[in-house]
FIKE-836091 format. One record per residue (C-alpha): residue number from 0; x, y, z. Coordinates in steps of 0.1 Angstrom, whole numbers. Example, Ala and Ser with C-alpha at 12.3 -4.5 7.8 and 13.67 -1.06 7.14 Angstrom:
FIKE-836091
- i, x, y, z
- 0, 123, -45, 78
- 1, 137, -11, 71
***
This chain:
FIKE-836091
- i, x, y, z
- 0, 742, 1174, 517
- 1, 768, 1146, 512
- 2, 768, 1135, 473
- 3, 774, 1098, 469
- 4, 752, 1099, 436
- 5, 786, 1106, 410
- 6, 774, 1078, 385
- 7, 740, 1096, 381
- 8, 758, 1132, 376
- 9, 785, 1150, 387
- 10, 792, 1185, 403
- 11, 804, 1210, 374
- 12, 842, 1217, 380
- 13, 849, 1254, 386
- 14, 874, 1255, 353
- 15, 844, 1243, 332
- 16, 823, 1266, 343
- 17, 847, 1292, 339
- 18, 853, 1281, 301
- 19, 815, 1281, 291
- 20, 809, 1314, 309
- 21, 821, 1336, 281
- 22, 800, 1318, 256
- 23, 770, 1323, 275
- 24, 772, 1361, 276
- 25, 802, 1381, 253
- 26, 807, 1351, 222
- 27, 770, 1338, 218
- 28, 770, 1338, 183
- 29, 757, 1307, 165
- 30, 789, 1286, 157
- 31, 770, 1280, 120
- 32, 771, 1316, 114
- 33, 808, 1320, 98
- 34, 800, 1353, 80
- 35, 809, 1374, 112
- 36, 834, 1373, 139
- 37, 812, 1359, 168
- 38, 801, 1332, 146
- 39, 838, 1323, 139
- 40, 847, 1325, 175
- 41, 822, 1300, 184
- 42, 831, 1277, 157
- 43, 868, 1279, 165
- 44, 858, 1272, 201
- 45, 842, 1239, 191
- 46, 869, 1226, 171
- 47, 893, 1235, 200
- 48, 867, 1214, 220
- 49, 866, 1183, 194
- 50, 904, 1185, 191
- 51, 905, 1179, 230
- 52, 879, 1151, 231
- 53, 900, 1134, 199
- 54, 931, 1136, 221
- 55, 916, 1119, 249
- 56, 901, 1090, 228
- 57, 935, 1090, 207
- 58, 917, 1095, 175
- 59, 911, 1123, 149
- 60, 888, 1151, 155
- 61, 868, 1140, 124
- 62, 860, 1110, 142
- 63, 844, 1128, 171
- 64, 806, 1139, 169
- 65, 784, 1160, 191
- 66, 750, 1149, 206
- 67, 729, 1161, 236
- 68, 743, 1134, 256
- 69, 751, 1095, 257
- 70, 710, 1085, 253
- 71, 709, 1105, 220
- 72, 739, 1088, 209
- 73, 731, 1052, 220
- 74, 698, 1057, 197
- 75, 715, 1074, 169
- 76, 740, 1043, 169
- 77, 715, 1014, 173
- 78, 689, 1028, 154
- 79, 710, 1042, 125
- 80, 733, 1011, 122
- 81, 699, 988, 119
- 82, 682, 1011, 93
- 83, 716, 1009, 72
- 84, 729, 976, 75
- 85, 695, 956, 72
- 86, 702, 942, 38
- 87, 735, 924, 58
- 88, 717, 915, 88
- 89, 694, 920, 116
- 90, 712, 903, 146
- 91, 726, 925, 175
- 92, 744, 908, 204
- 93, 744, 926, 238
- 94, 737, 917, 277
- 95, 710, 917, 298
- 96, 728, 943, 322
- 97, 732, 969, 297
- 98, 721, 1007, 306
- 99, 682, 1009, 300
- 100, 689, 1035, 271
- 101, 703, 1005, 249
- 102, 676, 976, 260
- 103, 647, 1000, 256
- 104, 663, 1011, 222
- 105, 667, 972, 215
- 106, 632, 964, 225
- 107, 616, 991, 198
- 108, 641, 974, 172
- 109, 629, 944, 180
- 110, 594, 955, 169
- 111, 609, 963, 133
- 112, 624, 929, 125
- 113, 658, 930, 145
- 114, 669, 895, 164
- 115, 684, 907, 194
- 116, 707, 883, 216
- 117, 711, 891, 247
- 118, 743, 877, 268
- 119, 740, 864, 302
- 120, 762, 875, 330
- 121, 780, 858, 357
- 122, 771, 864, 397
- 123, 798, 889, 393
- 124, 784, 906, 365
- 125, 810, 896, 337
- 126, 800, 881, 303
- 127, 816, 849, 289
- 128, 837, 856, 261
- 129, 834, 823, 245
- 130, 796, 827, 248
- 131, 799, 859, 229
- 132, 819, 844, 200
- 133, 796, 814, 199
- 134, 766, 839, 196
- 135, 781, 855, 164
- 136, 761, 845, 131
- 137, 767, 857, 95
- 138, 737, 880, 97
- 139, 751, 896, 131
- 140, 759, 935, 124
- 141, 765, 948, 153
- 142, 779, 937, 191
- 143, 768, 964, 217
- 144, 783, 959, 252
- 145, 793, 988, 278
- 146, 829, 994, 291
- 147, 815, 1000, 326
- 148, 783, 992, 345
- 149, 767, 1022, 359
- 150, 752, 1004, 387
- 151, 777, 979, 397
- 152, 811, 993, 384
- 153, 820, 962, 365
- 154, 847, 970, 335
- 155, 841, 947, 306
- 156, 873, 935, 288
- 157, 865, 957, 255
- 158, 899, 951, 240
- 159, 892, 915, 239
- 160, 859, 920, 227
- 161, 869, 943, 198
- 162, 895, 916, 188
- 163, 862, 893, 188
- 164, 846, 917, 167
- 165, 877, 925, 141
- 166, 881, 887, 136
- 167, 845, 882, 127
- 168, 843, 911, 110
- 169, 816, 926, 128
- 170, 809, 966, 141
- 171, 816, 967, 179
- 172, 799, 996, 198
- 173, 803, 1005, 235
- 174, 786, 1025, 257
- 175, 819, 1043, 274
- 176, 795, 1067, 296
- 177, 808, 1058, 328
- 178, 842, 1047, 322
- 179, 854, 1076, 308
- 180, 877, 1097, 333
- 181, 879, 1064, 357
- 182, 897, 1037, 331
- 183, 929, 1043, 318
- 184, 926, 1031, 282
- 185, 933, 1046, 247
- 186, 900, 1039, 229
- 187, 913, 1042, 193
- 188, 939, 1016, 200
- 189, 918, 992, 218
- 190, 900, 983, 185
- 191, 863, 993, 197
- 192, 847, 1010, 161
- 193, 820, 1034, 183
- 194, 820, 1044, 215
- 195, 794, 1072, 233
- 196, 800, 1097, 262
- 197, 783, 1122, 282
- 198, 798, 1155, 296
- 199, 780, 1153, 331
- 200, 793, 1123, 344
- 201, 830, 1135, 344
- 202, 822, 1173, 359
- 203, 809, 1189, 328
- 204, 777, 1203, 319
- 205, 743, 1185, 316
- 206, 731, 1184, 279
- 207, 758, 1172, 260
- 208, 778, 1143, 248
- 209, 790, 1127, 218
- 210, 803, 1093, 197
- 211, 835, 1083, 184
- 212, 830, 1067, 151
- 213, 864, 1053, 137
- 214, 871, 1058, 105
- 215, 875, 1026, 81
- 216, 883, 1019, 46
- 217, 846, 1011, 44
- 218, 829, 1040, 61
- 219, 808, 1031, 90
- 220, 772, 1037, 79
- 221, 749, 1054, 104
- 222, 715, 1068, 95
- 223, 706, 1104, 111
- 224, 684, 1103, 142
- 225, 681, 1140, 140
- 226, 679, 1157, 104
- 227, 679, 1192, 96
- 228, 712, 1217, 91
- 229, 744, 1199, 80
- 230, 758, 1201, 111
- 231, 781, 1173, 122
- 232, 785, 1163, 83
- 233, 748, 1161, 84
- 234, 749, 1132, 108
- 235, 733, 1153, 137
- 236, 711, 1184, 124
- 237, 705, 1214, 151
- 238, 723, 1249, 163
- 239, 754, 1238, 183
- 240, 752, 1243, 219
- 241, 784, 1260, 221
- 242, 790, 1270, 258
- 243, 780, 1230, 267
- 244, 805, 1216, 240
- 245, 833, 1239, 254
- 246, 824, 1229, 288
- 247, 829, 1195, 276
- 248, 859, 1197, 261
- 249, 873, 1212, 291
- 250, 863, 1186, 312
- 251, 880, 1160, 292
- 252, 912, 1180, 293
- 253, 913, 1182, 327
- 254, 898, 1146, 338
- 255, 923, 1126, 357
- 256, 924, 1091, 350
- 257, 942, 1080, 380
- 258, 917, 1076, 408
- 259, 939, 1060, 432
- 260, 929, 1084, 460
- 261, 888, 1076, 452
- 262, 895, 1041, 452
- 263, 910, 1041, 485
- 264, 879, 1061, 496
- 265, 855, 1036, 483
- 266, 876, 1005, 498
- 267, 873, 1026, 532
- 268, 835, 1028, 529
- 269, 833, 991, 521
- 270, 855, 977, 547
- 271, 837, 998, 577
- 272, 802, 992, 567
- 273, 808, 953, 562
- 274, 824, 953, 594
- 275, 800, 975, 613
- 276, 770, 961, 602
- 277, 762, 928, 598
- 278, 748, 910, 570
- 279, 765, 935, 547
- 280, 775, 926, 516
- 281, 789, 941, 486
- 282, 780, 930, 451
- 283, 809, 922, 426
- 284, 835, 931, 450
- 285, 862, 904, 438
- 286, 854, 919, 399
- 287, 873, 942, 384
- 288, 856, 975, 392
- 289, 854, 1013, 384
- 290, 875, 1027, 412
- 291, 844, 1049, 426
- 292, 815, 1024, 426
- 293, 802, 1003, 451
- 294, 767, 984, 454
- 295, 759, 972, 488
- 296, 733, 949, 499
- 297, 721, 956, 533
- 298, 701, 923, 542
- 299, 664, 928, 549
- 300, 667, 967, 545
- 301, 647, 978, 515
- 302, 664, 1007, 501
- 303, 630, 1023, 495
- 304, 631, 1024, 530
- 305, 664, 1032, 543
- 306, 673, 1063, 515
- 307, 641, 1084, 527
- 308, 654, 1083, 560
- 309, 691, 1092, 550
- 310, 679, 1130, 548
- 311, 715, 1145, 541
- 312, 730, 1117, 519
- 313, 725, 1116, 484
- 314, 725, 1076, 471
- 315, 706, 1058, 446
- 316, 692, 1023, 446
- 317, 705, 1020, 407
- 318, 703, 1039, 374
- 319, 689, 1073, 378
- 320, 669, 1066, 347
- 321, 650, 1041, 365
- 322, 650, 1051, 399
- 323, 615, 1060, 400
- 324, 607, 1022, 393
- 325, 598, 999, 421
- 326, 608, 968, 404
- 327, 640, 954, 413
- 328, 674, 967, 395
- 329, 675, 945, 362
- 330, 712, 945, 366
- 331, 713, 927, 398
- 332, 687, 908, 389
- 333, 706, 896, 356
- 334, 737, 883, 382
- 335, 714, 858, 397
- 336, 707, 885, 428
- 337, 672, 874, 440
- 338, 643, 904, 439
- 339, 643, 906, 475
- 340, 681, 914, 478
- 341, 681, 934, 451
- 342, 657, 957, 466
- 343, 680, 961, 495
- 344, 711, 973, 477
- 345, 721, 1008, 476
- 346, 749, 1024, 451
- 347, 772, 1046, 462
- 348, 796, 1065, 437
- 349, 825, 1086, 449
- 350, 839, 1119, 432
- 351, 871, 1137, 436
- 352, 855, 1158, 459
- 353, 842, 1130, 483
- 354, 860, 1135, 519
- 355, 867, 1109, 545
- 356, 849, 1133, 567
- 357, 815, 1128, 545
- 358, 820, 1090, 543
- 359, 823, 1090, 581
- 360, 791, 1108, 588
- 361, 776, 1084, 559
- 362, 785, 1054, 578
- 363, 777, 1064, 610
- 364, 741, 1078, 599
- 365, 736, 1043, 581
- 366, 748, 1019, 609
- 367, 723, 1039, 634
- 368, 694, 1039, 604
- 369, 697, 1003, 595
- 370, 697, 994, 631
- 371, 663, 1013, 636
- 372, 646, 995, 604
- 373, 656, 962, 618
- 374, 645, 965, 653
- 375, 611, 972, 640
- 376, 611, 945, 612
- 377, 595, 913, 621
- 378, 614, 897, 588
- 379, 644, 904, 605
- 380, 634, 888, 636
- 381, 626, 858, 616
- 382, 657, 859, 598
- 383, 678, 862, 628
- 384, 660, 833, 643
- 385, 670, 810, 613
- 386, 633, 808, 600
- 387, 640, 828, 570
- 388, 663, 831, 542
***
């Protein structure tokens, strides 16, 4: 299997797995049981992981909180901020191209009285910063904009967005899940107030993630989503998943933000596909994108028909969270892509394990498969005869 779906999840790094194993077999104590050695060993390992994440974000270990992953973190932040700040306002700003974890959660908050402004994006997926600033109201409590889009790889200028938020005294929350390990940035210095992340996007284990919450002179108030014990300063109750936390700490330690080689492979893939397959278009090609991500339109070849025929290649038609949905990608639609073209688009996402030999095999298989589909397609024949757009 050639795996080119790394924005959905990644292969766990051997060093990460080795770091986790002792806490699955020998040091399996509950990290909250400080009365005995095994509990203290687990606790110390968790705090070491917290320090590793803090070093990555450029913040204090006290500003890192563990959750089960980015989706829980999104819910924690959006629901928790709304519950605590309703007396100040109920207005939140986001974009139409955010991850479904954000959009679905905000839809739920709208039913509770939240007022959401959904910013439009241009044909490349970028937001207009003037539109953002003009959307801020006296009752705006939060700006929620992702750092990098999971489907197109578009990178938003969060440092500039943070300055707008600071100027207008509004909290800024960014879903940094896809950007972690791929974009060179110091999140603390960027000015963002809150970030969320998941380990399994950077060769760590599934089921673990967290949030960075900036410590300010006026502490950011977030209502807990999961209550129980006093873990994570009572922000997130529940027994610590020590092996996963240790694995995430190791993944952050060894992640390489310099993705020049991956970008070269991505560019190689794009160049060959566009040159060797007619009517092939790269979405957002001229925009600032993640080095590993490309979203490609094969005109009049439905992804739902193409992907099952690529038996040994793992790619996707969008976010893994909505891949079972037959509707076209909401991200591509928000960019003004037609529903027809959106349904003919495929996301390729590479990793440090991707090889040029794998890409050559992928290109050859896609070329032959696209050709077969088009040869049997009346729609393609009409298109070639200029009878269809």
